[in-house]
C-alpha positions as CSV (number, residue, x, y, z in Angstrom):
1,M,61.2,-25.5,-27.7
2,H,64.6,-25.0,-25.6
3,N,67.7,-23.9,-27.1
4,P,71.0,-25.6,-25.9
5,P,73.4,-23.3,-24.0
6,P,76.1,-21.6,-26.0
7,P,79.5,-23.1,-25.8
8,T,81.5,-22.1,-22.8
9,R,84.7,-20.4,-23.3
10,Q,87.6,-21.1,-20.8
11,R,88.4,-17.7,-19.1
12,Q,92.0,-16.3,-19.6
13,T,93.9,-15.3,-16.6
14,L,96.8,-12.6,-16.5
15,Y,100.1,-14.1,-15.8
16,L,103.3,-12.2,-14.8
17,V,106.3,-12.9,-16.7
18,Y,109.8,-12.3,-15.6
19,A,112.5,-12.7,-18.5
20,T,116.1,-12.4,-17.3
21,L,118.4,-11.8,-20.1
22,L,121.4,-14.6,-20.1
23,A,123.9,-12.1,-21.4
24,D,123.8,-9.5,-18.5
25,G,121.2,-10.5,-16.0
26,S,119.0,-7.7,-16.7
27,T,115.2,-8.6,-16.1
28,V,112.1,-7.6,-18.1
29,E,108.7,-7.6,-16.4
30,D,105.8,-8.4,-18.6
31,T,102.2,-10.0,-18.7
32,V,100.5,-12.6,-20.9
33,A,96.9,-13.7,-20.9
34,A,96.4,-17.5,-21.0
35,R,94.0,-20.2,-19.9
36,D,96.5,-21.9,-17.8
37,E,100.2,-21.6,-16.6
38,D,101.4,-24.0,-19.3
39,E,100.0,-21.9,-22.1
40,A,101.3,-18.7,-20.3
41,Y,104.8,-20.2,-20.4
42,Q,104.6,-21.2,-24.0
43,K,103.3,-17.5,-25.0
44,A,106.3,-16.2,-22.7
45,R,108.8,-18.5,-24.5
46,A,107.5,-17.1,-27.8
47,L,108.3,-13.6,-26.8
48,Y,111.5,-14.5,-24.9
49,P,113.4,-17.2,-26.5
50,R,115.3,-19.8,-24.4
51,D,118.6,-19.2,-26.0
52,R,118.6,-15.5,-24.7
53,Y,116.3,-15.4,-21.6
54,D,115.6,-17.4,-18.4
55,V,111.7,-17.1,-18.0
56,T,109.6,-17.4,-15.1
57,V,105.8,-17.2,-15.0
58,Y,103.4,-16.3,-12.0
59,L,99.7,-16.1,-11.7
60,Q,98.8,-12.5,-11.2
61,S,97.1,-12.2,-7.9
62,A,94.0,-9.9,-7.5
63,D,95.7,-8.3,-4.6
64,D,98.9,-7.4,-6.8
65,D,99.3,-3.5,-7.5
């Protein structure tokens, strides 16, 4: 008898987050793990609220140091 394959989990990817403080323009660099860019942005927004930060999210490249 053959067992069905286990459910596949979607792999998470590391995203770079740049959060610029609206008050003084200083920038925080951070990372979040997410399944896609939309989820990464949502996680970044949870950490860096819209009323205090401008947030940009980038896919972490394997070539980045």
